[in-house]
C-alpha positions in Angstrom: 1.9 12.2 -32.3 5.3 11.8 -30.7 7.3 15.0 -30.2 11.0 14.6 -31.3 13.1 16.6 -28.9 16.2 17.9 -30.9 18.5 19.6 -28.4 20.8 22.3 -29.4 23.1 22.7 -26.5 26.7 23.6 -26.0 28.6 20.4 -26.2 31.4 19.5 -23.8 34.3 17.2 -24.7 35.3 14.2 -22.4 38.8 12.8 -22.7 39.6 9.2 -22.1 42.6 7.4 -23.5 43.2 10.0 -26.2 39.8 10.1 -27.9 37.6 13.2 -27.5 33.9 12.5 -27.3 31.4 15.4 -27.2 28.0 15.5 -25.5 25.6 18.1 -24.2 26.6 20.5 -21.4 23.4 19.8 -19.4 20.6 17.4 -18.9 18.0 16.7 -21.6 14.4 17.4 -20.6 11.6 15.7 -22.6 7.9 14.7 -21.9 6.6 11.2 -21.5 5.8 9.5 -24.8 8.1 11.7 -26.9 11.4 11.0 -28.7 14.7 12.4 -27.6 18.1 12.6 -29.2 21.1 12.0 -27.0 24.1 13.8 -28.6 27.4 11.9 -28.9 30.1 12.8 -31.5 33.8 13.1 -32.3 35.6 15.7 -34.3 37.8 13.3 -36.3 36.8 10.8 -38.9 37.2 7.2 -37.6 37.5 4.0 -39.6 34.2 2.1 -39.4 36.0 -1.2 -39.6 37.7 -0.7 -36.2 34.9 1.3 -34.6 32.8 0.2 -31.6 30.2 2.4 -29.9 28.4 1.4 -26.8 25.4 3.2 -25.2 24.7 2.0 -21.6 22.7 3.1 -18.6 25.2 4.5 -16.2 23.3 3.4 -13.1 22.7 -0.3 -14.1 25.2 -0.8 -17.0 22.3 -2.0 -19.1 23.2 -2.2 -22.8 21.0 0.3 -24.6 22.5 0.1 -28.1 25.7 -1.2 -29.7 27.5 -0.5 -33.0 30.1 -3.2 -33.8 31.6 -4.8 -36.9 30.3 -2.1 -39.1 26.6 -2.3 -38.1 24.1 -1.9 -35.3 23.9 -5.1 -33.1 20.2 -4.8 -32.2 20.1 -8.5 -31.1 22.2 -7.8 -28.0 20.2 -4.8 -26.8 18.5 -5.0 -23.5 14.9 -6.1 -24.4 13.3 -2.9 -23.1 15.2 -0.8 -25.7 14.6 -3.0 -28.7 12.7 -1.0 -31.4 13.0 2.1 -29.2 16.8 3.0 -29.4 18.4 3.7 -32.8 21.5 5.2 -34.3 21.4 7.6 -37.2 23.2 5.1 -39.5 24.2 7.5 -42.2 25.8 9.9 -39.7 28.1 7.3 -38.1 30.7 7.6 -40.8 30.8 11.4 -40.1 31.6 10.8 -36.4 28.0 11.3 -35.1 27.0 8.5 -32.7 23.9 10.2 -31.3 21.1 7.9 -30.1 17.4 8.4 -30.7 15.2 7.0 -27.9 11.5 6.7 -28.8 8.4 6.4 -26.6 10.0 8.0 -23.6 9.0 6.3 -20.3 9.3 7.4 -16.6 11.9 4.6 -16.0 14.1 6.0 -18.8 15.1 8.9 -16.6 18.7 8.7 -15.6 22.3 8.9 -16.9 23.5 7.3 -20.1 27.1 6.8 -21.2 28.3 6.8 -24.8 31.7 5.1 -25.1 33.6 5.1 -28.4 36.4 2.6 -29.1 38.7 3.0 -32.1 41.9 0.9 -32.5 43.8 1.6 -29.2 41.9 4.8 -28.3 38.7 5.3 -26.4 36.6 8.0 -25.0 33.2 8.6 -23.5 30.6 11.2 -22.5 27.7 11.1 -20.0 24.2 12.4 -20.9 21.3 12.8 -18.4 17.6 12.5 -19.3 15.0 14.1 -17.1 11.4 13.0 -17.9 8.8 15.8 -17.7 5.5 14.2 -17.0 3.6 17.5 -16.6 2.2 17.1 -20.1 1.0 13.6 -19.7 -2.3 12.4 -18.3 -2.9 8.7 -18.3 -6.3 7.1 -17.8 -6.7 3.3 -17.8 -9.6 0.9 -17.3 -10.5 -2.8 -17.8 -9.1 -4.4 -20.9 -12.1 -6.8 -21.1 -15.8 -6.2 -21.3 -17.8 -6.6 -18.2 -20.9 -8.8 -17.9 -23.8 -8.8 -15.5 -27.3 -10.2 -15.0 -30.3 -7.9 -14.6 -30.7 -6.7 -11.0 -27.1 -7.0 -10.1 -24.5 -4.3 -9.4 -21.4 -3.9 -11.5 -18.2 -1.8 -11.3 -16.8 0.0 -14.4 -13.1 0.7 -14.0 -11.4 4.0 -14.4 -8.0 4.9 -12.9 -5.9 8.1 -13.4 -2.1 8.0 -13.2 -0.8 11.6 -13.0 1.2 14.1 -11.0 -1.9 16.2 -10.7 -3.9 15.9 -7.5 -7.4 14.5 -7.7 -8.8 17.8 -6.4 -8.0 19.3 -9.8 -9.7 16.7 -11.9 -12.9 16.9 -13.7 -14.3 13.4 -14.6 -17.3 12.6 -16.7 -18.8 9.2 -17.2 -21.0 8.9 -20.3 -22.7 6.2 -22.3 -21.4 6.7 -25.8 -23.1 4.2 -28.1 -26.2 6.2 -28.5 -26.9 8.9 -31.1 -26.1 11.4 -28.4 -23.9 11.0 -25.4 -25.8 10.3 -22.2 -24.3 11.7 -19.0 -24.0 9.0 -16.3 -22.2 10.9 -13.6 -19.9 13.9 -13.2 -17.1 14.8 -10.7 -15.7 18.3 -10.4 -14.6 20.8 -7.7 -13.7 17.8 -5.5 -17.2 16.3 -5.4 -19.6 14.2 -7.3 -22.9 15.6 -8.8 -25.4 12.8 -8.9 -28.1 15.2 -10.1 -26.1 15.6 -13.3 -27.0 12.0 -14.3 -29.5 11.3 -17.0 -32.9 10.2 -15.5 -32.2 6.6 -16.6 -29.2 6.5 -14.1 -30.6 8.7 -11.4 -30.0 7.2 -7.9 -28.2 4.2 -9.5 -24.6 5.4 -9.9 -21.8 6.4 -7.5 -18.1 6.7 -7.1 -16.1 4.8 -4.5 -15.4 8.0 -2.4 -12.6 6.5 -0.3 -10.7 5.5 -3.5 -10.8 9.0 -5.2 -7.7 10.3 -3.5 -5.8 7.4 -5.1 -7.0 8.4 -8.6 -9.6 5.7 -8.7 -12.7 7.0 -10.4 -14.4 3.7 -11.0 -18.2 3.8 -11.3 -20.6 1.6 -9.4 -23.8 1.0 -11.5 -26.5 -0.5 -9.3 -29.5 -2.7 -10.2 -28.4 -3.3 -13.8 -31.1 -3.1 -16.5 -31.2 -4.6 -20.0 -31.0 -1.1 -21.6 -27.7 -0.5 -19.7 -25.9 -2.7 -22.2 -23.4 -0.7 -24.2 -20.1 1.3 -24.2 -19.2 3.7 -21.4 -16.5 6.3 -21.5 -14.6 7.8 -18.5 -13.1 11.1 -19.6 -10.7 13.0 -17.4 -9.8 16.7 -17.7 -6.9 18.3 -15.7 -4.7 21.4 -16.3 -5.8 21.8 -19.9 -5.1 18.1 -20.7 -7.6 15.3 -21.3 -7.6 11.5 -21.6 -10.2 8.8 -21.5 -10.8 5.1 -21.3 -13.8 3.0 -22.3 -15.5 -0.2 -21.0 -18.2 -2.3 -22.5 -21.0 -3.7 -20.5 -22.3 -6.8 -22.3 -24.3 -10.0 -22.0 -27.2 -8.6 -20.0 -30.2 -10.6 -19.2 -31.9 -12.8 -16.6 -29.8 -15.7 -15.6 -31.9 -18.9 -15.7 -29.9 -20.3 -12.8 -30.3 -17.1 -10.9 -34.1 -17.3 -11.3 -34.2 -20.9 -10.3 -32.2 -20.2 -7.1 -34.6 -17.4 -6.1 -37.7 -19.5 -6.8 -36.3 -22.4 -4.8 -35.3 -20.1 -1.9 -38.9 -18.9 -1.8 -40.8 -22.2 -2.3 -38.5 -24.9 -1.2 -37.0 -26.0 2.1 -34.8 -28.6 3.6 -32.1 -30.6 2.0 -33.2 -30.2 -1.6 -32.6 -26.4 -1.3 -29.3 -26.8 0.4 -28.1 -29.3 -2.2 -29.1 -27.0 -5.1 -27.4 -24.0 -3.5 -24.2 -26.0 -3.0 -24.3 -27.0 -6.7 -24.8 -23.3 -7.6 -21.9 -22.2 -5.5 -19.6 -24.5 -7.5 -21.0 -23.6 -10.9 -18.9 -21.8 -13.4 -21.9 -19.5 -14.0 -21.7 -17.1 -11.1 -24.3 -14.6 -10.0 -21.8 -12.0 -8.7 -19.6 -9.9 -10.9 -15.8 -10.1 -10.8 -14.0 -7.3 -12.5 -11.2 -8.4 -14.8 -8.2 -6.2 -14.9 -4.6 -6.2 -16.1 -3.5 -3.9 -13.3 -0.1 -4.7 -11.8 0.0 -4.7 -8.0 3.4 -4.8 -6.5 4.4 -6.7 -3.4 3.8 -4.6 -0.3 0.9 -2.8 -2.0 -2.8 -3.3 -1.9 -5.5 -4.9 -4.1 -9.3 -4.9 -4.0 -11.1 -8.1 -4.9 -14.7 -7.2 -5.9 -17.8 -8.9 -4.6 -21.3 -7.3 -4.8 -24.5 -8.6 -3.2 -27.9 -7.9 -4.8 -30.0 -5.5 -2.7 -32.8 -8.1 -2.1 -30.3 -10.2 -0.1 -29.3 -7.5 2.4 -31.1 -9.0 5.4 -30.2 -9.4 9.0 -29.4 -13.1 8.3 -26.8 -12.2 5.7 -23.4 -13.8 6.0 -20.5 -13.1 3.7 -17.1 -15.0 3.9 -13.9 -14.7 1.9 -11.7 -17.7 1.9 -8.4 -18.5 0.2 -8.0 -21.9 -1.4 -4.6 -23.6 -2.1 -3.7 -27.2 -2.9 -3.3 -28.0 0.8 -5.6 -25.7 2.7 -8.7 -23.5 2.9 -8.2 -20.3 4.9 -10.7 -17.8 6.3 -9.6 -14.4 5.1 -12.5 -12.3 6.3 -16.1 -12.8 7.6 -19.2 -10.6 7.9 -21.9 -12.0 10.2 -24.6 -10.8 12.6 -24.4 -7.4 11.1 -20.7 -6.8 11.7 -17.2 -7.9 10.7 -15.9 -10.8 12.7 -12.2 -9.9 12.7 -11.4 -12.2 15.6 -12.3 -15.2 13.4 -9.8 -14.3 10.6 -6.7 -16.4 10.1 -3.9 -14.7 12.0 -1.9 -13.7 8.9 -4.9 -11.6 7.5 -5.6 -9.7 10.7 -5.0 -6.0 10.1 -4.4 -6.8 6.4 -7.8 -7.9 5.1 -10.7 -5.5 5.3 -14.2 -4.8 3.9 -14.9 -1.3 2.5 -17.1 -0.6 5.6 -18.9 2.5 4.3 -20.1 0.5 1.2 -21.5 -2.6 3.0 -24.9 -0.9 3.2 -24.9 -0.9 -0.6 -24.1 -4.6 -0.8 -20.4 -4.0 -1.6 -18.5 -6.8 0.1 -15.3 -6.3 -1.9 -12.2 -7.3 0.0 -9.2 -5.0 0.4 -5.9 -6.9 1.0 -3.0 -4.8 2.2 0.8 -5.4 2.5 0.8 -8.1 -0.2 3.3 -10.9 0.2 4.4 -13.7 -2.1 2.3 -16.1 0.0 -0.9 -14.2 -0.9 -1.0 -15.9 -4.3 -4.0 -18.1 -4.8 -7.7 -18.4 -5.4 -10.0 -16.3 -3.3 -13.8 -17.1 -3.0 -16.5 -14.8 -1.8 -19.5 -16.8 -0.6 -22.9 -15.3 0.4 -25.2 -17.1 2.7 -28.9 -16.3 3.6 -30.4 -18.3 6.5 -27.4 -20.6 6.4 -27.8 -21.4 2.7 -25.3 -20.5 0.1 -27.0 -18.3 -2.5 -24.1 -16.8 -4.4 -20.4 -17.4 -5.0 -17.7 -15.4 -6.8 -14.0 -16.0 -7.3 -10.9 -13.9 -7.8 -7.4 -15.1 -8.5 -4.1 -13.5 -7.5 -1.2 -14.7 -9.7 2.4 -14.1 -8.9 4.5 -12.6 -11.7 8.1 -11.7 -12.2 8.9 -8.1 -13.2 12.1 -7.2 -15.1 12.7 -3.7 -16.4 9.0 -3.0 -16.2 8.0 -6.1 -18.1 5.9 -8.9 -16.6 7.1 -12.5 -16.9 4.9 -15.4 -15.6 6.3 -17.8 -13.1 7.4 -20.9 -14.9 8.5 -18.9 -17.9 12.0 -17.8 -19.0 14.0 -14.5 -19.0 17.3 -13.4 -20.5 19.6 -11.3 -18.3 21.9 -9.4 -20.7 25.7 -9.2 -20.5 27.8 -8.2 -23.4 31.6 -8.6 -23.7 33.8 -6.7 -26.2 35.1 -9.1 -28.9 38.7 -8.0 -28.1 38.3 -9.9 -24.8 37.2 -13.2 -26.4 40.3 -15.2 -25.6 40.9 -18.6 -24.0 41.8 -17.1 -20.7 38.4 -15.3 -20.5 36.2 -16.1 -17.5 32.5 -15.1 -17.2 30.5 -15.8 -14.0 26.9 -15.0 -13.0 26.2 -14.9 -9.3 23.4 -13.9 -7.0 24.4 -10.6 -5.5 22.6 -11.3 -2.2 24.0 -14.8 -1.6 27.0 -15.1 -3.9 25.5 -18.4 -5.2 27.1 -19.3 -8.5 24.3 -19.3 -11.1 26.5 -20.1 -14.2 30.2 -20.1 -15.2 32.1 -19.9 -18.4 35.8 -20.8 -18.1 38.5 -22.5 -20.2 36.4 -22.0 -23.3 33.2 -23.7 -22.1 30.3 -23.7 -19.6 31.2 -25.3 -16.3 27.7 -26.6 -15.4 29.1 -28.9 -12.7 30.0 -25.8 -10.6 26.6 -24.2 -10.6 24.6 -24.0 -7.4 22.1 -26.9 -7.4 19.1 -24.6 -7.7 20.2 -23.6 -11.1 21.0 -27.0 -12.7 19.3 -27.3 -16.0 17.6 -23.9 -15.5 20.5 -21.4 -16.1 22.6 -21.5 -19.3 24.3 -19.2 -21.8 23.1 -18.8 -25.4 26.0 -20.9 -26.9 25.6 -19.7 -30.5 26.0 -16.1 -29.4 29.1 -16.5 -27.3 31.3 -16.0 -30.4 29.7 -12.5 -30.6 30.6 -11.7 -26.9 27.0 -12.3 -25.8 27.1 -13.9 -22.3 23.5 -13.2 -21.5 22.0 -15.6 -19.0 18.8 -17.5 -19.8 17.0 -18.4 -16.6 14.1 -20.9 -17.1 11.3 -22.2 -15.0 11.2 -19.0 -12.9 10.3 -19.4 -9.3 9.4 -16.9 -6.5 12.8 -17.6 -5.0 14.5 -16.2 -8.1 13.7 -12.6 -7.0 16.9 -10.7 -6.5 20.0 -9.1 -8.1 22.1 -11.0 -10.5 25.7 -10.0 -11.2 27.7 -10.7 -14.4 31.5 -10.4 -13.9 34.0 -10.8 -16.7 37.6 -11.7 -15.9 40.7 -11.6 -18.0 44.0 -12.9 -16.6 42.2 -13.1 -13.2 41.4 -9.3 -13.3 37.8 -8.2 -13.4 37.4 -6.1 -16.5 33.6 -5.8 -16.5 30.7 -6.1 -14.1 26.9 -5.6 -14.7 23.8 -6.1 -12.5 20.3 -7.2 -13.5 17.4 -7.3 -11.0 14.3 -9.5 -11.0 11.4 -8.3 -8.9 8.3 -10.1 -7.8 4.9 -8.5 -8.4 1.2 -9.4 -8.3 -1.2 -9.2 -11.2 -4.9 -9.1 -10.4 
């Protein structure tokens, strides 16, 4: 249940052009996930007809909420604040313009300006929010069920996002769909306790030790059995707090294709075996498990692409290769052969960036860790496993480039609205509004002489950038950018001119990110 933070602080008046606006004397501190009230009020009664109240982020000039023409204009809020930022409507006529902000997030921390306009007078106050994440423990896992065939290994995801160091965590993995919970594995006092596991899981479960300092408590379940099917819960305890996530292991059983491959590998030889194995490698039914996840991975960060080899294939003749496939090329990302990593055969761009988890190779874990992610890393990655020169397994993973704006993920090729709101008092024939790229000063879109000047746009934005015409009459000069590309990353600046004088400026940033 959300905690509503009512703050009773001494208020301080701020004077500007004759109107006194009162706010708190100090910053407001509230925990993640709660609701907080940002005080803003005037002592005198104002006519609602002539009243305009703006709440904006001081750092980015983002519009949080607007009261205009006698009502809240929720349609012009920056998207991240829709359904989260509200006025106390009945209090407005009493001079109370306080803002309630729900579901507080880490990115909400910062300064907010409440500006009040009434006839020819105006005034403002600045309020600072500090987010206290001490009382928040977040645990996440895979949003989809995981499937496997009997005898394979599988990874059950569990990641912890918290200010608390992993040394202070207690983590329990349990199978929860039985009459009684079955302990799968425990972690406490900075170490795992494999002896705590139920006899059904003894010697078959482990953490990825190197990943624990990063808050990754994913579980590796080896040699999957039919009775392993079910729901597993990862529960984390820290500092009196607890949180959990669950993952379902489903569709267990012997793969007919898997059995046929093994039979052929034993009884057949020559071209028939090679042909069958090649067909298997291209089949949509893969013998190796790829973990599906909605985890966002930012450019410059790292990602692990899973690939697990069944124990019966861990022979001296084993060869594992990771390749990246694009429309124009196939690139060797990493190679394991002759009992060791062949880093000298990697494509140059992946040297010192693509690695196996060396300590886990002996367990058949040939997952690929890719560091310092760049936009060019987008594409399809294939892990192929060879035994005596024959391909016996294949698994694929895909990295897809996304656009991030205000914490939201937007797919390339999609559309985004960059907000820019102009006061109605400025809507005159001599109004000029221009959107430019802050890094290059390229003109993205221009409104002048009462209409859009599309012929003056930079060629990269023809037919891709435009205003929402029906909303211009309300002072909404938000920019809609369509068919998003990787090159659209950057800062966009909206500038408003009146009689050649700049009267308003606002920035919006688009960032590139990766989704695994």
